[in-house]
C-alpha positions in Angstrom: 0.1 -0.1 0.2 2.7 2.7 0.9 4.4 1.4 -2.5 1.3 2.4 -4.3 0.7 5.6 -2.4 4.7 6.6 -3.1 4.1 5.8 -6.8 0.9 8.2 -7.3 2.8 10.7 -5.3 5.7 10.5 -7.8 3.2 10.4 -10.8 1.4 13.3 -9.6 4.8 15.2 -9.1 5.5 14.1 -12.8 2.4 15.4 -14.3 2.4 18.6 -12.6 6.5 19.4 -12.4 7.4 18.5 -16.0 5.3 21.5 -17.7 6.9 23.9 -15.2 10.1 23.0 -15.8 9.4 22.8 -19.5 8.8 26.4 -19.7 11.8 27.5 -18.1 14.5 27.2 -21.0 16.8 30.0 -21.5 15.9 32.5 -24.2 19.1 31.6 -26.1 17.1 28.7 -27.3 14.3 30.7 -28.9 14.3 31.5 -32.2 13.8 35.2 -33.5 12.1 33.9 -36.5 8.7 32.5 -37.2 7.0 31.9 -40.3 3.5 31.7 -42.0 3.0 28.9 -44.5 0.0 28.9 -47.1 -0.8 26.4 -49.9 -0.5 28.0 -53.1 -3.3 27.7 -55.9 -1.3 29.2 -58.8 2.2 30.6 -59.5 2.3 32.8 -62.3 5.5 34.2 -63.6 5.4 37.5 -64.7 8.3 39.5 -66.3 8.3 41.7 -63.1 8.1 38.7 -60.7 5.8 35.9 -59.4 2.0 36.3 -58.9 1.0 33.7 -56.2 -2.6 32.8 -55.8 -3.7 31.3 -52.6 -7.0 30.7 -50.7 -7.9 32.9 -47.4 -9.0 30.9 -44.5 -12.0 28.9 -44.1 -14.0 31.3 -46.9 -12.0 29.8 -49.6 -11.9 33.2 -51.6 -9.1 33.8 -53.6 -6.2 36.2 -52.6 -2.9 37.4 -54.3 0.2 38.3 -53.5 3.2 39.7 -55.6 6.8 38.9 -55.3 9.0 41.2 -56.9 11.6 39.4 -59.2 14.6 41.2 -57.5 13.8 39.5 -54.4 15.3 36.3 -55.9 18.4 37.9 -57.0 21.5 36.7 -54.8 22.0 40.4 -54.1 18.6 41.2 -52.5 18.4 37.7 -50.8 14.5 38.2 -49.9 13.5 35.2 -51.9 13.9 31.7 -52.7 12.7 29.5 -55.1 12.8 25.6 -54.4 11.6 23.0 -56.8 9.5 20.4 -55.5 10.5 16.6 -55.5 8.6 14.4 -57.8 5.4 13.1 -56.5 2.1 14.6 -54.7 3.7 17.5 -53.2 1.6 20.6 -53.5 3.4 24.0 -54.1 3.4 26.2 -50.8 4.6 29.5 -50.0 6.4 30.8 -46.6 6.7 33.9 -45.2 9.3 34.5 -42.6 9.4 37.0 -40.0 12.2 38.4 -37.8 11.5 39.8 -34.6 7.9 40.8 -36.2 9.4 42.3 -39.2 9.4 40.9 -42.7 12.4 38.9 -43.5 12.2 36.7 -46.6 10.1 34.1 -48.5 10.2 30.6 -49.7 8.2 29.6 -52.8 8.2 25.9 -53.2 7.0 25.1 -56.7 6.1 22.1 -58.7 9.2 21.3 -61.1 7.2 20.7 -64.2 6.0 23.7 -65.8 3.0 22.1 -67.4 1.6 21.1 -63.8 -1.8 22.8 -63.3 -0.6 25.0 -60.4 1.8 26.9 -63.0 -0.4 29.8 -64.6 0.3 31.9 -67.1 0.0 35.9 -67.6 -0.7 37.2 -71.2 1.9 39.5 -72.4 -0.6 42.3 -73.4 -1.6 42.5 -69.5 0.5 45.0 -67.7 0.3 44.7 -63.8 3.7 46.3 -63.4 2.6 48.9 -60.7 1.8 45.9 -58.4 5.4 45.0 -58.1 6.6 48.6 -57.3 8.0 49.7 -54.0 7.1 46.1 -52.2 9.0 45.8 -49.0 7.0 43.5 -47.3 4.2 40.8 -47.5 0.8 40.8 -46.0 -1.2 37.9 -46.1 -4.7 37.6 -45.8 -6.6 35.1 -43.8 
């Protein structure tokens, strides 16, 4: 009986004590980065960058984000295009923030340009103004 009581007290200490100690890690282990990831419906290359089409929240409404082409140059370093491996992986966009401020994006795209998630924008369409003076990304949810 004494063993049972001792085991019960020990188990109660573990259940109550572990979460308390788990919260007390030094701040040096916390990252200054966090990210938001959205599934991409369509990626459309444009002469000034990429037009990304994605669905907002539970309503499923379509939203757009415009990624300037210079972000994907090595000098600017605000964007990276990553091709997905063969298979059923779906394209996505990860927007990274550092200390609450926009840092960079990673665009995961299907490697085959004939995939249904790759779109086209006609050359007669002019949306250059949507790529001007973009410093941050504000995703809609």
